[in-house]
N, CA, C and O of each residue as an XYZ file, in Angstrom:
468
protein
N     -96.498    -45.278    -71.522
C     -95.139    -43.975    -70.837
C     -95.875    -44.709    -69.082
O     -96.983    -44.883    -68.576
N     -94.421    -44.928    -68.720
C     -94.676    -45.045    -67.249
C     -94.537    -44.035    -66.355
O     -93.592    -43.263    -66.517
N     -95.154    -43.904    -65.599
C     -95.265    -42.640    -64.678
C     -94.028    -42.803    -63.900
O     -93.317    -43.798    -63.762
N     -93.897    -41.338    -63.308
C     -92.343    -41.617    -62.692
C     -91.983    -40.229    -61.523
O     -92.173    -39.145    -62.075
N     -91.641    -40.144    -60.454
C     -91.165    -39.604    -59.481
C     -89.908    -39.086    -59.299
O     -89.129    -39.624    -60.087
N     -89.326    -38.195    -58.533
C     -88.150    -38.313    -58.090
C     -87.581    -39.202    -57.222
O     -86.393    -39.518    -57.162
N     -88.296    -39.505    -56.697
C     -87.589    -40.785    -55.929
C     -87.378    -42.125    -56.366
O     -86.627    -42.979    -55.895
N     -88.459    -42.200    -57.717
C     -88.564    -43.922    -58.279
C     -87.264    -44.108    -58.700
O     -86.911    -45.152    -58.151
N     -86.194    -43.608    -59.484
C     -84.635    -43.957    -59.522
C     -84.015    -44.721    -58.392
O     -83.477    -45.827    -58.337
N     -84.360    -43.388    -57.134
C     -83.409    -43.970    -55.942
C     -84.220    -45.107    -55.188
O     -83.528    -45.810    -54.452
N     -85.409    -45.367    -55.244
C     -86.130    -46.540    -54.571
C     -85.777    -48.042    -56.070
O     -85.719    -49.253    -55.862
N     -85.668    -47.559    -56.974
C     -85.168    -48.846    -57.507
C     -83.736    -49.267    -57.266
O     -83.465    -50.456    -57.099
N     -82.600    -48.100    -57.240
C     -81.384    -48.714    -56.510
C     -81.544    -49.551    -55.742
O     -81.308    -50.756    -55.838
N     -82.178    -48.652    -54.484
C     -82.405    -49.543    -53.119
C     -82.707    -50.819    -53.167
O     -82.289    -51.641    -52.351
N     -83.641    -51.139    -54.368
C     -84.171    -52.487    -54.751
C     -82.894    -53.333    -55.201
O     -82.533    -54.353    -54.615
N     -82.288    -52.813    -56.253
C     -81.142    -53.663    -56.890
C     -80.236    -54.050    -55.668
O     -79.803    -55.175    -55.421
N     -80.045    -52.958    -54.991
C     -79.093    -53.356    -53.679
C     -79.037    -54.382    -52.638
O     -78.031    -54.887    -52.140
N     -80.469    -54.652    -52.341
C     -81.228    -55.308    -51.730
C     -81.067    -56.614    -51.895
O     -80.571    -57.436    -51.124
N     -81.641    -56.784    -53.234
C     -81.218    -58.025    -54.152
C     -79.882    -58.623    -54.248
O     -79.512    -59.774    -54.018
N     -79.122    -57.388    -54.715
C     -77.987    -57.769    -54.684
C     -76.846    -58.821    -53.204
O     -76.035    -59.748    -53.185
N     -77.584    -57.785    -52.115
C     -77.403    -58.425    -50.788
C     -77.467    -59.737    -50.704
O     -76.623    -60.587    -50.419
N     -79.169    -59.816    -51.141
C     -79.848    -61.109    -50.615
C     -79.350    -62.352    -51.173
O     -79.482    -63.459    -50.652
N     -78.518    -61.981    -52.735
C     -77.894    -63.060    -53.333
C     -76.470    -63.281    -52.589
O     -76.242    -64.470    -52.365
N     -75.503    -62.409    -52.177
C     -74.429    -62.572    -51.513
C     -74.764    -63.416    -50.230
O     -73.939    -64.266    -49.896
N     -75.887    -63.256    -49.495
C     -76.278    -63.871    -48.429
C     -76.436    -65.452    -48.672
O     -76.052    -66.400    -47.988
N     -77.167    -65.399    -49.938
C     -77.593    -66.940    -50.061
C     -76.393    -67.559    -50.647
O     -76.291    -68.766    -50.428
N     -75.131    -66.813    -51.588
C     -73.852    -67.457    -51.763
C     -73.497    -67.925    -50.623
O     -73.227    -69.124    -50.546
N     -73.404    -66.983    -49.335
C     -72.853    -67.552    -48.238
C     -73.417    -68.648    -47.645
O     -72.732    -69.640    -47.399
N     -74.683    -68.584    -47.364
C     -74.942    -69.839    -46.761
C     -75.085    -71.006    -47.762
O     -75.438    -72.048    -47.211
N     -74.919    -71.083    -48.948
C     -74.487    -72.109    -49.865
C     -73.454    -72.825    -49.610
O     -73.333    -73.952    -50.088
N     -72.478    -72.230    -48.749
C     -71.104    -72.108    -48.387
C     -70.763    -72.406    -47.482
O     -69.550    -72.331    -47.287
N     -71.558    -72.863    -46.523
C     -71.483    -72.950    -45.220
C     -70.666    -73.724    -44.955
O     -69.828    -73.420    -44.106
N     -70.625    -75.205    -45.701
C     -69.603    -76.202    -45.532
C     -68.354    -76.494    -46.398
O     -67.637    -77.483    -46.248
N     -68.147    -75.362    -47.473
C     -66.958    -75.020    -48.634
C     -65.933    -74.672    -47.315
O     -66.096    -73.685    -46.597
N     -64.772    -75.746    -47.126
C     -63.614    -75.232    -46.719
C     -62.814    -74.230    -46.970
O     -62.411    -74.381    -48.123
N     -62.271    -73.077    -46.398
C     -61.606    -71.836    -46.877
C     -62.787    -71.032    -47.148
O     -62.426    -69.878    -47.378
N     -63.821    -71.141    -47.203
C     -64.750    -69.899    -47.853
C     -65.129    -68.802    -46.697
O     -65.495    -68.940    -45.529
N     -64.906    -67.747    -47.453
C     -65.291    -66.926    -46.254
C     -66.117    -65.575    -46.609
O     -65.847    -64.872    -47.584
N     -67.261    -65.282    -45.598
C     -68.184    -64.660    -45.841
C     -68.235    -63.274    -46.679
O     -67.264    -62.519    -46.646
N     -69.402    -62.957    -47.435
C     -69.364    -62.084    -48.299
C     -70.558    -60.876    -48.442
O     -71.750    -61.085    -48.668
N     -70.059    -59.871    -48.294
C     -71.593    -58.933    -48.108
C     -71.364    -57.706    -48.928
O     -70.278    -57.528    -49.480
N     -72.367    -56.838    -49.031
C     -72.254    -55.290    -49.823
C     -72.566    -54.678    -48.893
O     -73.470    -54.930    -48.097
N     -71.712    -53.654    -48.909
C     -71.746    -52.427    -48.184
C     -72.985    -51.721    -48.197
O     -72.938    -50.555    -48.590
N     -74.139    -52.216    -47.827
C     -75.308    -51.357    -48.194
C     -75.490    -50.144    -48.067
O     -75.766    -49.385    -48.995
N     -75.326    -49.766    -46.655
C     -75.189    -48.153    -46.078
C     -74.213    -47.301    -46.899
O     -74.631    -46.245    -47.373
N     -72.921    -47.689    -47.105
C     -72.559    -46.756    -47.801
C     -72.859    -46.696    -49.362
O     -72.855    -45.504    -49.672
N     -73.084    -47.385    -50.320
C     -73.703    -47.581    -51.401
C     -75.215    -46.863    -51.339
O     -75.703    -46.523    -52.416
N     -75.918    -46.640    -50.191
C     -76.943    -46.048    -50.344
C     -76.606    -44.737    -50.461
O     -77.088    -44.012    -51.332
N     -75.541    -44.251    -49.373
C     -75.470    -43.087    -49.236
C     -74.530    -42.639    -50.511
O     -73.976    -41.542    -50.447
N     -74.437    -43.053    -51.087
C     -73.172    -42.595    -52.366
C     -74.245    -42.300    -53.505
O     -74.015    -41.521    -54.429
N     -75.630    -43.109    -53.326
C     -76.732    -42.924    -54.365
C     -77.059    -41.737    -53.682
O     -76.489    -40.804    -54.247
N     -77.717    -41.358    -52.727
C     -78.813    -40.306    -52.163
C     -77.495    -39.024    -52.586
O     -77.873    -37.937    -53.022
N     -76.223    -39.264    -52.429
C     -75.049    -37.790    -53.162
C     -74.990    -37.819    -54.594
O     -74.336    -36.973    -55.204
N     -75.675    -38.799    -55.220
C     -75.859    -38.384    -56.875
C     -75.004    -39.414    -57.123
O     -75.037    -39.493    -58.351
N     -74.004    -40.540    -56.591
C     -73.313    -40.714    -57.488
C     -73.458    -42.071    -58.373
O     -73.154    -43.166    -57.899
N     -73.991    -41.897    -59.812
C     -74.264    -42.984    -60.338
C     -73.699    -44.584    -60.648
O     -74.292    -45.623    -60.937
N     -72.549    -44.317    -60.482
C     -71.629    -45.735    -60.661
C     -71.802    -46.893    -59.718
O     -71.546    -48.055    -60.034
N     -72.388    -46.396    -58.183
C     -73.281    -47.401    -57.793
C     -74.251    -48.426    -58.324
O     -74.363    -49.643    -58.173
N     -75.067    -47.293    -59.158
C     -76.323    -47.913    -59.925
C     -75.949    -49.118    -60.675
O     -76.751    -50.050    -60.624
N     -74.781    -49.282    -61.424
C     -74.308    -50.154    -61.870
C     -74.184    -51.688    -61.394
O     -74.851    -52.645    -61.786
N     -73.351    -51.665    -60.628
C     -73.133    -52.773    -59.605
C     -72.399    -52.388    -58.009
O     -71.476    -51.588    -57.856
N     -72.813    -52.874    -57.336
C     -72.602    -52.931    -55.968
C     -71.246    -53.788    -55.522
O     -71.098    -54.999    -55.692
N     -70.555    -53.125    -55.080
C     -69.030    -54.214    -54.655
C     -69.528    -55.004    -53.621
O     -70.257    -54.622    -52.705
N     -69.002    -56.369    -53.858
C     -68.960    -56.979    -52.836
C     -67.592    -57.358    -52.254
O     -66.652    -57.542    -53.028
N     -67.440    -57.481    -50.970
C     -66.202    -57.307    -49.934
C     -66.505    -58.424    -49.297
O     -67.660    -58.784    -49.068
N     -65.303    -59.146    -48.918
C     -65.053    -60.168    -47.729
C     -65.008    -59.627    -46.080
O     -64.382    -58.620    -45.749
N     -65.458    -60.121    -45.524
C     -65.780    -59.580    -44.238
C     -64.947    -59.561    -43.287
O     -65.384    -60.286    -42.393
N     -63.890    -59.073    -42.988
C     -62.895    -59.063    -41.848
C     -63.770    -59.614    -40.574
O     -64.978    -59.527    -40.355
N     -62.583    -60.284    -39.729
C     -62.848    -60.368    -38.068
C     -63.513    -61.385    -37.588
O     -63.348    -61.786    -36.436
N     -64.156    -61.795    -38.240
C     -65.129    -63.215    -37.949
C     -64.418    -63.992    -37.836
O     -63.400    -64.115    -38.516
N     -64.953    -65.066    -36.509
C     -64.144    -66.374    -36.091
C     -64.183    -67.165    -37.455
O     -65.118    -67.144    -38.256
N     -62.976    -67.882    -37.582
C     -63.079    -68.845    -38.525
C     -62.999    -70.525    -37.475
O     -62.596    -70.811    -36.348
N     -63.635    -71.296    -38.634
C     -63.730    -72.631    -38.339
C     -62.143    -73.378    -38.584
O     -61.511    -72.945    -39.548
N     -61.614    -74.273    -37.898
C     -60.852    -75.200    -38.475
C     -60.371    -75.070    -39.638
O     -59.209    -74.692    -39.793
N     -61.174    -75.358    -40.655
C     -61.169    -75.857    -42.279
C     -61.180    -74.357    -42.708
O     -61.407    -74.264    -43.914
N     -60.974    -72.950    -41.984
C     -60.901    -71.941    -43.023
C     -62.039    -71.124    -42.939
O     -61.922    -69.904    -42.822
N     -63.267    -71.757    -42.993
C     -64.882    -71.376    -43.509
C     -64.789    -70.195    -42.131
O     -64.379    -70.412    -40.991
N     -65.262    -69.070    -42.649
C     -65.910    -68.486    -41.334
C     -67.348    -67.707    -41.573
O     -67.638    -66.583    -41.164
N     -68.134    -68.571    -42.313
C     -69.327    -68.628    -42.707
C     -70.262    -68.850    -41.477
O     -70.289    -70.077    -41.375
N     -71.120    -68.276    -40.390
C     -72.121    -68.494    -39.543
C     -73.637    -68.184    -40.058
O     -74.226    -67.154    -40.386
N     -73.892    -69.179    -39.996
C     -75.466    -69.782    -40.602
C     -76.794    -68.742    -40.053
O     -77.584    -68.047    -40.693
N     -76.680    -68.920    -39.009
C     -76.682    -67.766    -37.865
C     -77.010    -66.474    -38.234
O     -78.102    -66.019    -38.575
N     -75.684    -65.819    -38.100
C     -75.510    -64.672    -38.552
C     -76.363    -64.616    -40.351
O     -77.299    -63.850    -40.579
N     -75.985    -65.243    -41.042
C     -76.435    -65.376    -42.610
C     -78.303    -65.223    -42.178
O     -78.921    -64.283    -42.678
N     -78.769    -65.855    -41.584
C     -80.042    -65.944    -41.348
C     -80.751    -64.615    -41.256
O     -81.415    -63.936    -42.041
N     -80.264    -64.471    -39.693
C     -80.285    -63.173    -39.331
C     -80.241    -61.744    -40.513
O     -81.009    -60.818    -40.772
N     -79.188    -62.101    -40.896
C     -78.893    -60.934    -42.332
C     -80.334    -61.267    -43.585
O     -81.260    -60.457    -43.628
N     -80.333    -62.069    -44.180
C     -81.413    -62.579    -44.908
C     -82.784    -62.030    -44.567
O     -83.645    -61.504    -45.272
N     -82.729    -62.304    -43.310
C     -84.512    -61.955    -42.808
C     -84.234    -59.964    -43.071
O     -85.002    -59.195    -43.649
N     -83.210    -59.716    -42.564
C     -83.181    -58.488    -42.226
C     -83.152    -57.645    -44.102
O     -83.753    -56.597    -44.340
N     -82.662    -58.107    -44.737
C     -82.393    -57.833    -46.177
C     -83.958    -58.071    -46.789
O     -84.282    -57.223    -47.621
N     -84.701    -58.834    -46.568
C     -85.705    -59.642    -46.958
C     -86.894    -58.383    -46.892
O     -87.750    -58.042    -47.709
N     -86.566    -57.915    -45.660
C     -87.562    -56.822    -44.899
C     -87.343    -55.813    -45.588
O     -88.313    -55.168    -45.986
N     -86.035    -55.407    -45.913
C     -85.653    -54.316    -46.282
C     -86.860    -54.035    -48.207
O     -87.740    -53.289    -48.636
N     -86.139    -55.060    -48.604
C     -86.923    -55.122    -49.807
C     -88.245    -55.064    -49.864
O     -88.707    -54.702    -50.946
N     -89.070    -55.344    -48.916
C     -90.651    -55.943    -49.085
C     -91.291    -54.061    -48.707
O     -92.336    -53.521    -49.068
N     -89.964    -53.432    -47.740
C     -90.149    -52.094    -47.420
C     -90.031    -51.171    -48.734
O     -90.829    -50.287    -49.049
N     -88.952    -51.528    -49.390
C     -88.780    -50.975    -50.310
C     -89.848    -51.111    -51.778
O     -89.837    -50.373    -52.764
N     -90.597    -52.133    -51.551
C     -91.650    -52.579    -52.489
C     -92.717    -51.698    -52.564
O     -93.329    -51.254    -53.535
N     -92.868    -51.466    -51.000
C     -93.977    -50.980    -50.656
C     -94.082    -49.369    -51.154
O     -95.166    -48.849    -51.419
N     -92.933    -48.737    -51.232
C     -92.540    -47.434    -50.988
C     -92.990    -47.480    -52.476
O     -94.129    -47.066    -52.693
N     -92.387    -47.847    -53.348
C     -92.227    -47.989    -55.171
C     -94.313    -48.142    -55.150
O     -94.997    -47.330    -55.773
N     -94.755    -48.961    -54.571
C     -96.370    -48.837    -54.782
C     -96.670    -47.155    -54.592
O     -96.956    -46.267    -55.395
N     -96.474    -47.185    -53.255
C     -97.230    -45.852    -52.827
C     -96.304    -44.175    -53.765
O     -96.792    -43.051    -53.638
N     -95.254    -44.386    -54.444
C     -95.114    -43.775    -55.369
C     -96.121    -43.599    -56.676
O     -96.629    -42.561    -57.102
N     -96.236    -44.916    -57.155
C     -97.270    -45.347    -58.215
C     -98.164    -44.599    -57.922
O     -98.493    -43.646    -58.629
N     -98.927    -45.029    -56.385
C    -100.496    -44.365    -56.346
C    -100.193    -42.598    -56.272
O    -100.684    -41.794    -57.064
N     -99.623    -42.380    -55.565
C     -99.231    -41.225    -55.928
C     -98.928    -40.280    -57.167
O     -98.757    -39.061    -57.162
N     -98.905    -41.298    -58.383
C     -98.729    -40.553    -59.474
C    -100.066    -40.897    -60.098
O    -100.571    -40.107    -60.895
N    -100.487    -41.694    -59.874
C    -102.304    -42.006    -60.115
C    -102.716    -41.341    -60.077
O    -103.440    -40.934    -60.985
N    -102.474    -40.593    -58.639
C    -103.414    -39.714    -58.142
C    -103.601    -38.560    -58.570
O    -104.687    -38.003    -58.729
N    -102.273    -38.040    -58.831
C    -101.994    -36.994    -60.038
C    -102.233    -36.684    -61.144
O    -102.397    -35.586    -61.674
N    -102.262    -38.003    -61.622
C    -102.986    -38.109    -62.916
C    -104.460    -37.689    -63.161
O    -104.937    -36.768    -63.825
N    -105.081    -38.764    -62.332
C    -106.531    -38.463    -62.189
C    -107.066    -37.429    -61.908
O    -108.128    -37.083    -62.425
N    -106.190    -36.476    -60.697
C    -106.809    -35.159    -60.318
C    -106.221    -33.763    -61.494
O    -106.453    -32.559    -61.388
N    -105.535    -34.382    -62.406
C    -105.250    -33.162    -63.231
C    -106.347    -33.422    -64.684
O    -106.739    -32.680    -65.585
N    -106.508    -34.486    -64.430
C    -107.845    -34.522    -65.828
C    -108.976    -33.896    -65.810
O    -109.751    -33.993    -66.761
């Protein structure tokens, strides 16, 4: 049986959202030279707020959205590789933070189990 804490389901969703966001950013980067392609992203903050408010629908599939207001090149593509690289770095740091928090939760559960024996 896997130890669980009240925070683990939220952390699991946090990791899923960061993973989904990383996939969206990677797809943007892969399509940087595709004419007419538009930048897509996950509304990470809104999705996490919904999770914190108890909305389980976010746990299923985060919504991908096209970002508005980004400058387009003459070919209609608005993917900016510098912006995407920055967003990827930020998302990778968020994922690493989430993993560290999961490890801490498991260590706390293990400590509680050991002290209870």
